[in-house]
gemmi code that builds the backbone of each chain (N, CA, C; Angstrom):
import gemmi

chains = {
    "A": [
        ("MET", (0.857, -1.487, -0.109), (0.080, 0.006, 0.056), (0.506, 1.348, 0.007)),
        ("THR", (1.251, 1.562, -1.263), (1.894, 2.937, -1.189), (1.508, 3.952, -1.844)),
        ("THR", (0.007, 3.830, -2.282), (-0.706, 5.010, -2.709), (-1.032, 6.003, -1.803)),
        ("ALA", (-1.369, 5.778, -0.274), (-1.692, 6.699, 0.624), (-0.321, 7.743, 0.626)),
        ("SER", (0.817, 7.201, 0.790), (2.261, 8.198, 0.805), (2.464, 8.865, -0.455)),
        ("ARG", (1.793, 8.331, -1.657), (2.212, 9.144, -2.585), (1.024, 10.233, -2.882)),
        ("ARG", (0.155, 10.134, -2.134), (-0.620, 11.701, -2.399), (-0.001, 12.552, -2.487)),
        ("PRO", (-0.173, 13.806, -3.113), (0.514, 15.076, -3.097), (0.133, 15.910, -1.729)),
        ("VAL", (0.685, 16.176, -1.380), (0.630, 17.034, 0.018), (0.893, 18.423, -0.249)),
        ("TYR", (0.276, 19.251, -0.115), (0.007, 20.722, -0.274), (-0.644, 21.794, 0.982)),
        ("LEU", (0.408, 21.817, 1.671), (0.061, 22.658, 3.236), (0.811, 24.211, 3.135)),
        ("ASN", (0.843, 24.752, 2.165), (1.389, 26.050, 2.314), (0.333, 27.156, 2.657)),
        ("LEU", (0.177, 27.232, 4.003), (-0.744, 28.127, 4.735), (-1.233, 29.354, 4.146)),
        ("LEU", (0.135, 29.998, 3.520), (-0.288, 31.232, 2.787), (-0.993, 31.376, 1.314)),
        ("LYS", (-1.083, 29.966, 1.072), (-1.705, 29.802, -0.427), (-2.896, 28.738, -0.238)),
        ("ILE", (-3.105, 28.372, 0.673), (-4.622, 27.969, 0.906), (-5.576, 28.822, 1.050)),
        ("LYS", (-6.697, 28.534, 0.055), (-7.838, 29.593, 0.417), (-8.704, 28.760, 1.164)),
        ("LEU", (-8.993, 29.350, 2.396), (-9.945, 28.557, 3.260), (-11.399, 29.070, 3.007)),
        ("PRO", (-12.518, 28.228, 3.250), (-13.769, 28.920, 3.203), (-13.946, 29.851, 4.384)),
        ("ILE", (-14.814, 30.418, 4.487), (-15.325, 31.452, 5.403), (-15.368, 30.399, 6.770)),
        ("ALA", (-16.326, 29.189, 6.738), (-16.222, 28.479, 7.883), (-14.974, 28.284, 8.498)),
        ("GLY", (-14.184, 27.783, 7.665), (-12.810, 27.100, 8.157), (-12.219, 28.426, 8.720)),
        ("ILE", (-12.209, 29.517, 8.226), (-11.874, 30.734, 9.003), (-12.441, 30.942, 10.364)),
        ("MET", (-13.450, 30.959, 10.482), (-14.116, 30.942, 11.950), (-13.643, 29.932, 12.727)),
        ("SER", (-13.650, 28.664, 11.998), (-13.196, 27.616, 13.066), (-11.860, 27.856, 13.354)),
        ("ILE", (-11.002, 28.434, 12.665), (-9.610, 28.475, 13.078), (-9.347, 29.735, 14.323)),
        ("ILE", (-10.513, 30.700, 13.866), (-10.712, 31.767, 15.051), (-10.976, 31.240, 16.331)),
        ("HIS", (-11.916, 30.036, 16.099), (-12.560, 29.916, 17.591), (-11.230, 29.054, 18.178)),
        ("ARG", (-10.511, 27.993, 17.342), (-9.464, 27.373, 18.293), (-8.532, 28.706, 18.796)),
        ("ALA", (-8.200, 29.589, 17.973), (-7.017, 30.687, 18.592), (-7.689, 31.383, 19.582)),
        ("THR", (-8.999, 31.689, 19.691), (-9.502, 32.375, 20.763), (-9.629, 31.767, 21.815)),
        ("GLY", (-9.743, 30.280, 21.660), (-9.664, 29.417, 22.953), (-8.570, 29.269, 23.633)),
        ("VAL", (-7.434, 29.016, 22.795), (-6.102, 28.921, 23.251), (-5.659, 30.344, 23.865)),
        ("PHE", (-6.230, 31.426, 23.424), (-6.029, 32.756, 23.829), (-6.397, 32.828, 25.382)),
        ("MET", (-7.356, 32.564, 25.633), (-8.299, 32.662, 26.751), (-7.699, 31.741, 27.684)),
        ("PHE", (-7.155, 30.599, 27.343), (-6.522, 29.820, 28.218), (-5.325, 30.397, 28.884)),
        ("PHE", (-4.520, 31.135, 27.912), (-3.378, 31.579, 28.302), (-4.020, 32.833, 29.415)),
        ("ALA", (-4.775, 33.170, 29.087), (-5.171, 34.969, 29.631), (-5.811, 34.279, 31.183)),
        ("LEU", (-5.947, 33.113, 31.116), (-6.788, 32.499, 32.808), (-5.788, 32.917, 33.892)),
        ("PRO", (-4.592, 32.776, 34.171), (-3.632, 32.993, 35.359), (-4.084, 34.678, 35.691)),
        ("TYR", (-4.265, 35.497, 34.483), (-4.152, 37.226, 34.796), (-5.844, 37.080, 35.163)),
        ("LEU", (-6.636, 36.440, 34.752), (-7.987, 36.888, 34.907), (-8.417, 36.326, 36.142)),
        ("ILE", (-7.424, 35.328, 36.759), (-8.047, 35.082, 38.154), (-7.207, 35.805, 39.193)),
        ("HIS", (-5.973, 36.243, 38.834), (-5.214, 37.018, 39.482), (-6.192, 38.509, 39.934)),
        ("LEU", (-6.855, 39.046, 38.636), (-7.635, 40.192, 38.759), (-8.780, 39.707, 39.576)),
        ("LEU", (-9.298, 38.528, 39.624), (-10.482, 38.378, 40.442), (-9.951, 38.190, 41.836)),
        ("ASP", (-8.956, 37.515, 42.286), (-8.168, 37.228, 43.413), (-7.681, 38.506, 44.346)),
        ("LEU", (-7.301, 39.536, 43.380), (-7.054, 40.913, 43.797), (-7.895, 41.862, 43.966)),
        ("SER", (-9.220, 41.686, 43.368), (-10.430, 42.663, 43.565), (-11.031, 42.270, 44.745)),
        ("LEU", (-11.004, 40.559, 45.225), (-11.696, 40.272, 46.586), (-10.854, 40.311, 47.619)),
        ("SER", (-9.448, 40.610, 47.505), (-8.592, 40.908, 48.674), (-8.951, 42.110, 49.613)),
        ("GLY", (-9.925, 42.934, 49.163), (-9.720, 44.215, 50.146), (-10.223, 45.316, 49.092)),
        ("PRO", (-10.236, 46.517, 49.797), (-10.584, 47.807, 49.317), (-9.315, 48.042, 48.228)),
        ("GLU", (-8.018, 47.834, 48.750), (-7.069, 48.504, 48.061), (-6.900, 47.439, 46.886)),
        ("GLY", (-6.959, 46.372, 47.010), (-6.800, 45.314, 45.920), (-8.013, 45.499, 44.987)),
        ("PHE", (-8.928, 46.038, 45.557), (-10.045, 46.311, 44.206), (-10.091, 47.318, 43.569)),
        ("ALA", (-9.245, 48.394, 44.254), (-8.764, 49.765, 43.475), (-7.979, 49.451, 42.522)),
        ("GLU", (-7.162, 48.539, 43.213), (-5.863, 48.156, 42.240), (-6.145, 47.470, 40.481)),
        ("ALA", (-7.141, 46.575, 41.051), (-7.523, 45.737, 39.794), (-8.561, 46.736, 38.972)),
        ("HIS", (-9.143, 47.360, 39.591), (-10.148, 48.703, 38.802), (-9.362, 49.470, 38.040)),
        ("ALA", (-7.935, 49.931, 38.653), (-7.181, 50.848, 37.823), (-6.460, 49.683, 36.820)),
        ("ALA", (-6.095, 48.769, 36.936), (-5.440, 47.726, 35.868), (-6.274, 47.677, 34.834)),
        ("VAL", (-7.690, 47.371, 34.772), (-8.387, 47.163, 33.475), (-8.770, 48.729, 32.930)),
        ("HIS", (-8.651, 49.835, 33.819), (-8.729, 50.844, 33.014), (-7.754, 51.750, 32.460)),
        ("GLY", (-6.417, 51.011, 32.456), (-5.271, 51.542, 32.024), (-5.353, 51.382, 30.403)),
        ("LEU", (-4.405, 51.901, 29.557), (-4.473, 51.642, 28.008), (-4.398, 50.070, 27.915)),
        ("VAL", (-3.257, 49.399, 28.203), (-2.922, 48.211, 28.261), (-4.156, 47.473, 28.745)),
        ("GLY", (-4.646, 47.694, 29.859), (-5.886, 46.989, 30.471), (-6.846, 46.922, 29.477)),
        ("MET", (-7.243, 48.095, 28.981), (-8.490, 48.183, 27.994), (-8.584, 47.300, 26.935)),
        ("VAL", (-7.282, 47.328, 26.432), (-6.747, 46.370, 25.082), (-6.960, 45.115, 25.280)),
        ("PHE", (-6.606, 44.810, 26.594), (-6.576, 43.488, 27.371), (-7.966, 43.100, 27.438)),
        ("VAL", (-8.821, 43.827, 27.986), (-10.386, 43.726, 28.348), (-11.062, 43.456, 26.741)),
        ("PHE", (-10.627, 44.408, 25.945), (-11.088, 44.273, 24.352), (-11.137, 42.975, 23.669)),
        ("LEU", (-9.774, 42.477, 23.697), (-9.036, 41.159, 23.104), (-9.921, 39.904, 24.065)),
        ("ILE", (-10.255, 40.020, 25.149), (-10.800, 39.130, 25.811), (-12.276, 38.968, 25.724)),
        ("MET", (-13.040, 40.147, 25.644), (-14.279, 40.100, 24.893), (-14.683, 39.720, 23.601)),
        ("TRP", (-13.782, 40.250, 22.510), (-14.037, 39.793, 21.377), (-13.725, 38.077, 21.200)),
        ("SER", (-12.683, 37.514, 22.079), (-12.599, 36.368, 22.050), (-13.705, 35.464, 22.393)),
        ("LEU", (-14.329, 35.979, 23.672), (-15.334, 35.729, 24.372), (-16.532, 35.318, 23.304)),
        ("MET", (-16.951, 36.334, 22.778), (-17.862, 36.792, 22.011), (-17.733, 35.438, 20.744)),
        ("HIS", (-16.409, 35.763, 20.007), (-16.441, 34.901, 18.782), (-16.687, 33.333, 19.204)),
        ("HIS", (-16.040, 32.949, 20.595), (-15.889, 31.728, 20.903), (-17.649, 31.298, 21.168)),
        ("LEU", (-18.149, 31.968, 22.023), (-19.685, 31.805, 22.008), (-20.497, 31.738, 20.791)),
        ("LEU", (-20.445, 32.628, 20.133), (-21.479, 32.746, 18.838), (-21.053, 31.615, 17.998)),
        ("ALA", (-19.402, 31.086, 17.989), (-19.064, 30.235, 16.971), (-19.765, 28.846, 17.582)),
        ("GLY", (-19.893, 28.732, 19.184), (-19.998, 27.679, 19.971), (-21.421, 27.408, 19.547)),
        ("ILE", (-22.357, 28.605, 19.421), (-23.661, 28.260, 19.444), (-23.995, 27.866, 18.093)),
        ("ARG", (-23.378, 28.394, 17.301), (-23.694, 27.889, 15.774), (-23.306, 26.158, 15.730)),
        ("TYR", (-22.228, 25.623, 16.334), (-21.856, 24.396, 16.263), (-22.995, 23.422, 17.101)),
        ("LEU", (-23.542, 24.037, 18.020), (-24.522, 23.369, 18.776), (-25.822, 23.474, 17.767)),
        ("LEU", (-26.391, 24.666, 17.236), (-26.981, 24.414, 16.324), (-27.302, 23.229, 15.121)),
        ("ILE", (-25.829, 23.404, 14.661), (-25.535, 22.339, 13.485), (-25.473, 21.047, 14.040)),
        ("ASP", (-25.107, 20.643, 15.448), (-25.298, 19.484, 16.035), (-26.948, 19.100, 15.772)),
        ("VAL", (-27.984, 20.020, 16.132), (-29.294, 19.421, 15.720), (-29.646, 19.648, 14.420)),
        ("HIS", (-28.841, 19.663, 13.634), (-29.023, 19.839, 11.870), (-29.621, 21.049, 11.628)),
        ("TYR", (-29.158, 22.166, 12.285), (-29.945, 23.365, 11.883), (-28.520, 24.206, 11.262)),
        ("GLY", (-29.012, 24.726, 9.943), (-28.001, 25.445, 9.535), (-26.992, 24.532, 8.778)),
        ("VAL", (-27.168, 23.522, 8.452), (-26.195, 22.648, 7.781), (-25.854, 22.880, 6.347)),
        ("GLU", (-27.075, 23.476, 5.485), (-26.671, 23.938, 4.034), (-25.608, 24.500, 3.933)),
        ("LYS", (-25.090, 24.639, 2.729), (-23.995, 25.271, 2.354), (-24.041, 26.820, 2.592)),
        ("ALA", (-25.219, 27.428, 1.976), (-25.516, 28.869, 2.101), (-25.545, 29.377, 3.243)),
        ("MET", (-26.560, 28.653, 4.315), (-26.724, 29.079, 5.432), (-25.319, 28.942, 6.463)),
        ("ALA", (-24.535, 27.776, 6.174), (-23.486, 27.808, 7.155), (-22.477, 28.557, 6.544)),
        ("GLN", (-22.746, 29.051, 5.512), (-21.585, 30.216, 5.026), (-21.882, 31.613, 5.678)),
        ("GLN", (-23.345, 31.626, 5.550), (-23.863, 33.257, 6.403), (-23.821, 33.263, 7.564)),
        ("THR", (-23.796, 32.166, 8.424), (-23.856, 32.136, 10.083), (-22.237, 32.261, 10.299)),
        ("ALA", (-21.187, 31.686, 9.513), (-19.937, 31.555, 9.788), (-19.176, 33.375, 9.571)),
        ("LEU", (-19.846, 33.890, 8.807), (-19.394, 35.539, 8.223), (-19.949, 36.102, 9.536)),
        ("ALA", (-21.236, 35.855, 9.886), (-21.936, 36.756, 10.842), (-21.237, 36.595, 12.159)),
        ("VAL", (-20.664, 35.348, 12.684), (-19.925, 35.024, 13.677), (-18.490, 35.744, 13.510)),
        ("VAL", (-17.825, 35.792, 12.547), (-16.412, 36.625, 12.498), (-16.687, 37.998, 12.312)),
        ("VAL", (-17.847, 38.367, 11.934), (-18.190, 40.113, 11.625), (-18.778, 40.458, 13.207)),
        ("ALA", (-19.556, 39.834, 13.834), (-20.141, 40.101, 15.176), (-19.215, 40.042, 16.354)),
        ("GLY", (-18.209, 39.205, 16.298), (-17.221, 39.102, 17.063), (-16.587, 40.131, 17.651)),
        ("PRO", (-15.558, 41.233, 16.816), (-15.200, 41.974, 17.196), (-16.101, 43.445, 17.608)),
        ("ILE", (-17.258, 43.346, 16.963), (-18.328, 44.311, 17.230), (-18.681, 44.406, 18.719)),
        ("LEU", (-19.221, 43.148, 19.118), (-19.906, 42.987, 20.121), (-18.692, 43.114, 21.334)),
        ("GLY", (-17.404, 42.773, 21.099), (-16.432, 42.993, 21.876), (-16.154, 44.332, 22.139)),
        ("LEU", (-16.283, 45.035, 20.998), (-15.758, 46.883, 21.193), (-17.086, 47.239, 22.128)),
        ("LEU", (-18.253, 46.774, 21.738), (-19.630, 47.507, 22.668), (-19.517, 46.993, 23.877)),
        ("LEU", (-19.099, 45.743, 24.001), (-19.056, 45.280, 25.728), (-17.872, 45.837, 26.145)),
        ("THR", (-16.657, 46.166, 25.575), (-15.728, 46.643, 26.476), (-16.099, 48.194, 26.861)),
        ("GLY", (-16.604, 49.043, 25.968), (-17.215, 50.024, 26.419), (-18.315, 50.114, 27.462)),
        ("GLY", (-19.333, 48.957, 27.412), (-20.325, 48.908, 28.424), (-19.700, 48.594, 29.601)),
        ("LEU", (-18.699, 47.772, 29.810), (-17.894, 47.565, 31.104), (-17.079, 48.364, 31.723)),
        ("LEU", (-16.165, 49.416, 30.899), (-15.169, 49.817, 31.293), (-16.012, 51.272, 31.579)),
    ],
    "B": [
        ("MET", (-12.694, 1.454, 29.455), (-13.778, 2.175, 28.622), (-13.104, 2.210, 27.316)),
        ("SER", (-13.732, 2.036, 26.220), (-13.241, 1.978, 24.723), (-12.823, 3.565, 24.138)),
        ("ARG", (-12.035, 3.371, 23.294), (-11.753, 4.946, 22.930), (-12.567, 5.660, 22.456)),
        ("THR", (-13.705, 4.950, 21.662), (-14.835, 5.752, 21.142), (-15.774, 6.151, 22.445)),
        ("ALA", (-15.843, 5.571, 23.178), (-16.758, 5.904, 24.411), (-16.218, 7.133, 24.858)),
        ("SER", (-14.797, 7.194, 25.220), (-14.011, 8.009, 26.007), (-14.227, 9.469, 25.196)),
        ("GLY", (-14.057, 9.034, 23.662), (-13.959, 10.554, 22.880), (-15.859, 10.926, 23.071)),
        ("LEU", (-16.684, 10.285, 22.799), (-17.973, 10.640, 23.124), (-18.290, 11.307, 24.462)),
        ("LYS", (-17.547, 10.662, 25.623), (-17.866, 11.308, 26.490), (-17.298, 12.703, 26.811)),
        ("ALA", (-16.104, 12.875, 26.284), (-15.388, 14.296, 26.099), (-16.336, 15.439, 25.293)),
        ("TRP", (-16.747, 14.717, 24.331), (-17.638, 15.226, 23.197), (-18.722, 16.017, 24.003)),
        ("ALA", (-19.567, 15.018, 24.707), (-20.588, 15.274, 25.484), (-20.297, 16.522, 26.597)),
        ("ILE", (-19.309, 16.316, 27.244), (-18.771, 17.272, 28.545), (-18.655, 18.481, 27.887)),
        ("GLN", (-17.934, 18.663, 26.599), (-17.431, 19.864, 26.242), (-18.716, 20.508, 25.651)),
        ("ARG", (-19.806, 19.776, 25.542), (-20.985, 20.679, 25.209), (-21.972, 20.837, 26.456)),
        ("LEU", (-22.152, 19.988, 27.228), (-22.590, 20.555, 28.491), (-22.081, 21.539, 29.288)),
        ("THR", (-20.506, 21.527, 29.296), (-20.173, 22.845, 30.142), (-20.145, 23.909, 29.205)),
        ("ALA", (-20.504, 23.989, 28.104), (-20.398, 24.965, 27.057), (-21.421, 25.528, 27.332)),
        ("ILE", (-22.995, 24.985, 27.644), (-24.138, 25.550, 27.308), (-23.919, 26.265, 29.174)),
        ("TYR", (-23.677, 25.747, 30.194), (-23.428, 26.636, 31.305), (-22.507, 27.371, 31.117)),
        ("ILE", (-21.219, 27.561, 30.730), (-20.363, 28.477, 30.647), (-21.316, 29.722, 29.800)),
        ("GLY", (-21.744, 29.613, 28.774), (-22.267, 30.276, 27.915), (-23.271, 31.383, 28.667)),
        ("LEU", (-24.460, 30.622, 29.364), (-25.526, 31.035, 29.891), (-24.831, 32.082, 31.098)),
        ("PHE", (-23.733, 31.599, 31.947), (-23.454, 32.375, 32.914), (-22.623, 33.648, 32.428)),
        ("VAL", (-21.723, 33.377, 31.420), (-21.356, 34.443, 30.951), (-22.049, 35.750, 30.516)),
        ("ILE", (-23.531, 35.091, 29.870), (-24.160, 36.238, 29.438), (-24.707, 36.993, 31.131)),
        ("TYR", (-24.919, 36.189, 31.887), (-25.428, 36.806, 33.058), (-24.423, 37.561, 33.643)),
        ("LEU", (-22.974, 37.000, 33.805), (-22.210, 37.978, 34.224), (-21.957, 39.495, 33.786)),
        ("VAL", (-21.571, 39.316, 32.099), (-21.375, 40.519, 31.282), (-22.620, 41.241, 31.569)),
        ("GLY", (-23.759, 40.784, 31.453), (-25.409, 41.633, 31.627), (-25.281, 42.327, 33.113)),
        ("ALA", (-25.033, 41.716, 33.981), (-25.237, 42.101, 35.448), (-23.706, 43.309, 35.534)),
        ("PHE", (-22.722, 43.023, 35.127), (-21.586, 43.939, 35.053), (-21.988, 45.313, 34.134)),
        ("THR", (-22.527, 44.883, 33.197), (-22.838, 46.127, 32.320), (-23.755, 47.153, 32.843)),
        ("LEU", (-25.107, 46.569, 33.205), (-26.018, 47.082, 33.737), (-26.017, 47.822, 35.175)),
        ("SER", (-25.226, 46.832, 36.114), (-25.224, 47.553, 37.353), (-23.900, 47.053, 37.912)),
        ("PRO", (-22.856, 47.938, 37.539), (-21.464, 47.624, 37.790), (-21.207, 47.576, 39.278)),
        ("PRO", (-20.509, 47.147, 39.967), (-20.142, 47.232, 41.616), (-19.527, 48.382, 41.740)),
        ("ALA", (-19.915, 49.127, 42.655), (-19.572, 50.583, 43.153), (-18.389, 50.519, 43.696)),
        ("ASP", (-18.409, 50.034, 44.585), (-16.867, 49.832, 45.724), (-16.897, 48.298, 46.038)),
        ("PHE", (-15.645, 48.065, 46.871), (-15.282, 46.889, 47.407), (-16.566, 46.120, 48.117)),
        ("ALA", (-17.094, 46.969, 49.002), (-18.290, 46.263, 49.778), (-19.055, 45.872, 48.896)),
        ("ASP", (-19.672, 46.308, 47.781), (-20.838, 45.967, 46.870), (-20.249, 44.718, 45.929)),
        ("TRP", (-18.913, 45.000, 45.722), (-18.397, 43.676, 44.943), (-18.209, 42.411, 45.796)),
        ("LYS", (-17.940, 42.634, 47.075), (-17.844, 41.395, 47.869), (-19.145, 40.937, 48.502)),
        ("ALA", (-20.378, 41.582, 48.703), (-21.591, 41.534, 48.790), (-22.307, 40.613, 47.594)),
        ("TRP", (-21.749, 41.028, 46.431), (-22.271, 40.253, 45.207), (-21.387, 38.874, 44.936)),
        ("MET", (-20.122, 38.860, 45.252), (-19.344, 37.544, 44.981), (-19.449, 36.716, 46.169)),
        ("GLY", (-20.081, 37.647, 47.218), (-19.861, 36.803, 48.434), (-21.661, 36.080, 48.861)),
        ("SER", (-22.455, 36.616, 47.903), (-23.963, 36.121, 48.222), (-23.672, 34.529, 47.836)),
        ("PRO", (-24.203, 33.350, 48.773), (-24.170, 32.341, 48.470), (-24.688, 31.556, 47.024)),
        ("LEU", (-25.909, 32.325, 46.414), (-26.130, 31.775, 44.907), (-25.015, 32.174, 44.016)),
        ("VAL", (-24.581, 33.163, 44.109), (-23.678, 33.958, 43.237), (-22.077, 32.874, 43.258)),
        ("SER", (-22.016, 32.755, 44.814), (-20.935, 32.037, 44.840), (-20.859, 30.533, 44.738)),
        ("VAL", (-21.530, 30.122, 44.698), (-21.732, 28.745, 44.235), (-21.735, 28.499, 42.594)),
        ("ALA", (-22.609, 29.314, 42.012), (-22.491, 29.557, 40.626), (-21.290, 29.755, 39.938)),
        ("MET", (-20.406, 30.786, 40.396), (-19.078, 31.117, 40.142), (-18.235, 29.920, 40.541)),
        ("LEU", (-18.221, 29.230, 41.364), (-17.457, 27.696, 41.597), (-17.792, 26.929, 40.554)),
        ("LEU", (-19.072, 26.935, 40.143), (-19.549, 25.836, 39.101), (-18.899, 26.250, 37.608)),
        ("PHE", (-19.102, 27.770, 37.660), (-18.342, 28.263, 35.989), (-16.857, 28.049, 36.436)),
        ("VAL", (-16.155, 28.070, 37.333), (-14.639, 27.720, 37.416), (-14.578, 26.103, 37.119)),
        ("VAL", (-15.400, 25.537, 37.708), (-15.051, 23.834, 37.251), (-15.277, 23.706, 36.094)),
        ("SER", (-16.571, 24.074, 35.543), (-16.904, 24.042, 33.830), (-15.571, 24.640, 32.895)),
        ("THR", (-15.172, 25.608, 33.255), (-14.247, 26.339, 32.380), (-13.138, 25.454, 32.518)),
        ("LEU", (-12.747, 24.887, 33.378), (-11.131, 24.282, 33.576), (-11.593, 22.821, 32.751)),
        ("MET", (-12.929, 21.927, 33.161), (-13.018, 20.971, 32.097), (-13.106, 21.177, 30.644)),
        ("HIS", (-13.668, 22.618, 30.061), (-14.016, 22.939, 28.860), (-12.500, 22.976, 28.188)),
        ("ALA", (-11.879, 23.793, 29.134), (-10.331, 24.290, 28.829), (-9.383, 23.033, 28.516)),
        ("TRP", (-9.839, 22.030, 29.153), (-8.623, 20.814, 29.159), (-9.328, 19.991, 27.836)),
        ("ILE", (-10.303, 20.048, 27.732), (-10.914, 19.268, 26.485), (-10.374, 19.777, 25.182)),
        ("GLY", (-10.758, 21.174, 25.153), (-10.127, 22.310, 24.004), (-8.770, 22.279, 23.900)),
        ("VAL", (-7.835, 22.296, 24.985), (-6.510, 22.574, 24.806), (-5.737, 21.098, 24.383)),
        ("ARG", (-6.273, 20.110, 24.981), (-5.609, 18.572, 24.505), (-6.283, 18.626, 23.209)),
        ("ASP", (-7.438, 18.849, 22.732), (-7.773, 18.549, 21.476), (-6.668, 19.090, 20.515)),
        ("VAL", (-6.106, 20.296, 20.545), (-5.508, 21.206, 19.955), (-3.999, 20.621, 20.048)),
        ("LEU", (-3.510, 20.114, 21.326), (-2.020, 19.802, 21.412), (-2.116, 18.488, 20.782)),
        ("ILE", (-2.638, 17.601, 20.846), (-3.176, 16.178, 20.402), (-2.831, 16.514, 18.732)),
        ("ASP", (-3.523, 17.482, 18.102), (-3.478, 17.981, 16.532), (-1.981, 18.259, 16.359)),
        ("TYR", (-1.055, 18.978, 17.028), (0.059, 19.657, 16.777), (1.233, 18.993, 16.970)),
        ("ILE", (0.950, 18.129, 18.375), (2.356, 17.495, 19.146), (2.338, 16.065, 18.730)),
        ("ARG", (3.300, 15.493, 17.823), (3.298, 14.283, 17.364), (3.987, 13.379, 18.348)),
        ("PRO", (5.406, 13.619, 18.646), (6.047, 12.816, 19.532), (5.663, 12.489, 20.771)),
        ("ILE", (5.340, 11.524, 21.066), (4.536, 11.004, 22.181), (4.995, 11.258, 23.707)),
        ("ALA", (6.423, 11.328, 23.657), (7.173, 11.941, 25.100), (6.789, 13.229, 25.053)),
        ("ILE", (6.719, 14.334, 24.221), (6.738, 15.831, 24.264), (5.299, 15.898, 24.745)),
        ("ARG", (4.299, 15.173, 23.759), (2.779, 15.455, 24.057), (2.692, 15.125, 25.636)),
        ("ALA", (2.885, 14.041, 25.778), (2.590, 13.675, 27.403), (3.346, 14.679, 28.480)),
        ("THR", (4.167, 15.364, 28.453), (5.001, 16.184, 29.124), (3.862, 17.725, 29.094)),
        ("VAL", (3.753, 18.007, 27.642), (2.912, 19.230, 27.536), (1.581, 19.342, 28.159)),
        ("LEU", (0.843, 17.856, 28.012), (-0.334, 17.671, 28.323), (-0.231, 17.554, 29.734)),
        ("GLY", (0.707, 17.056, 30.371), (0.921, 16.865, 31.895), (0.995, 18.515, 32.778)),
        ("ILE", (1.391, 18.977, 31.975), (1.964, 20.528, 32.434), (0.523, 21.297, 32.650)),
        ("VAL", (-0.063, 21.011, 31.318), (-1.626, 21.805, 31.142), (-2.560, 21.350, 32.107)),
        ("ALA", (-2.400, 19.989, 32.361), (-3.610, 19.558, 33.577), (-3.082, 20.007, 34.762)),
        ("LEU", (-2.024, 20.075, 35.117), (-1.493, 20.318, 36.521), (-1.821, 22.153, 36.674)),
        ("SER", (-1.378, 22.904, 35.488), (-1.804, 24.147, 35.688), (-3.231, 24.602, 35.713)),
        ("LEU", (-3.897, 23.830, 35.057), (-5.781, 23.865, 35.114), (-6.033, 23.545, 36.270)),
        ("ILE", (-5.683, 22.365, 37.190), (-5.839, 22.232, 38.527), (-5.411, 23.421, 39.293)),
        ("ALA", (-4.439, 23.976, 39.230), (-3.922, 24.925, 40.053), (-4.574, 26.063, 40.161)),
        ("MET", (-4.915, 26.660, 38.855), (-5.867, 27.729, 38.632), (-7.118, 27.689, 39.062)),
        ("GLY", (-7.577, 26.305, 39.316), (-8.973, 26.006, 39.736), (-9.150, 26.282, 41.224)),
        ("LEU", (-7.903, 25.720, 41.789), (-8.145, 25.777, 43.165), (-7.920, 27.553, 43.691)),
        ("TRP", (-6.701, 28.146, 42.795), (-6.587, 29.461, 43.254), (-7.814, 30.204, 43.176)),
        ("ALA", (-8.715, 30.038, 42.159), (-9.967, 30.841, 41.827), (-11.060, 30.420, 43.122)),
        ("ALA", (-10.874, 28.868, 43.309), (-11.808, 28.628, 44.502), (-11.414, 29.146, 45.705)),
        ("GLN", (-10.015, 29.161, 45.951), (-9.916, 29.812, 47.081), (-10.119, 31.376, 47.246)),
        ("ALA", (-9.828, 32.140, 46.251), (-10.361, 33.234, 46.485), (-11.799, 33.721, 46.348)),
        ("LEU", (-12.504, 32.977, 45.981), (-14.233, 32.693, 45.706), (-14.362, 32.230, 47.421)),
        ("ILE", (-13.882, 31.435, 47.879), (-14.227, 30.918, 49.236), (-13.902, 31.744, 50.440)),
        ("LEU", (-12.693, 32.581, 50.302), (-12.023, 33.286, 51.251), (-12.960, 34.439, 51.392)),
        ("VAL", (-13.606, 34.893, 50.243), (-14.100, 36.383, 50.343), (-15.788, 36.050, 51.194)),
        ("ARG", (-16.056, 34.699, 51.549), (-17.393, 34.520, 52.089), (-16.660, 34.427, 53.535)),
        ("LEU", (-15.612, 33.994, 54.069), (-15.152, 33.727, 55.648), (-15.035, 35.036, 56.175)),
        ("VAL", (-14.240, 36.089, 55.341), (-13.613, 37.199, 56.076), (-14.864, 38.121, 56.560)),
    ],
}
model = gemmi.Model(1)
for chain_id, residues in chains.items():
    chain = gemmi.Chain(chain_id)
    for i, (resn, *xyz) in enumerate(residues, 1):
        res = gemmi.Residue()
        res.name, res.seqid = resn, gemmi.SeqId(i, " ")
        for name, pos in zip(("N", "CA", "C"), xyz):
            atom = gemmi.Atom()
            atom.name, atom.element = name, gemmi.Element(name[0])
            atom.pos, atom.b_iso = gemmi.Position(*pos), 0.0
            res.add_atom(atom)
        chain.add_residue(res)
    model.add_chain(chain)
structure = gemmi.Structure()
structure.add_model(model)
structure.setup_entities()
């Protein structure tokens, strides 16, 4: 059986043109991994804010600084993309939105809504 | 347990935890946006109330399980050599347990003081 090993393999990531659902799927993974790496800082903020009035003020100041605001935006974008993409996957599990046209539309909607909701929530939260 | 059943179990846990995390995140973000805690006393009263506290602890456990299954799937896709894969998976597992205990400690301590 040499057939399998002779198949052409073409994995130039810069030249592969992914469909929108593929792009959405990669962002779902990337946001998940990003939020995993953000967990220690998020727990640190929770711990700090619950440690007392000084800690609360410190945590409040941290998320209201420039770097903190960018961080909150990235977390909110990730969270919203991951949540919306997750809802889309659950709907596909129950056979809703499986057809190509619908699947492409919902994937595009998730990719576009993520940063918009992220920005709105960052504004609403801070 | 067979490999198929174990994969199916992970699939089911990923969805069950996703539903809880999703609903709770919507509640958290909503509550924070509509009535943000004014000061420490306010924040402590909210996070220290029995219902929110237990819901937060359940959120922590759900997030850790969800993150474990998700990160595990990504690592198994990208790390082929078994020794490196096992080492990284071990580090991730211990890190997640440590983070869970850290968060739980903060949430429980605030109810005691």
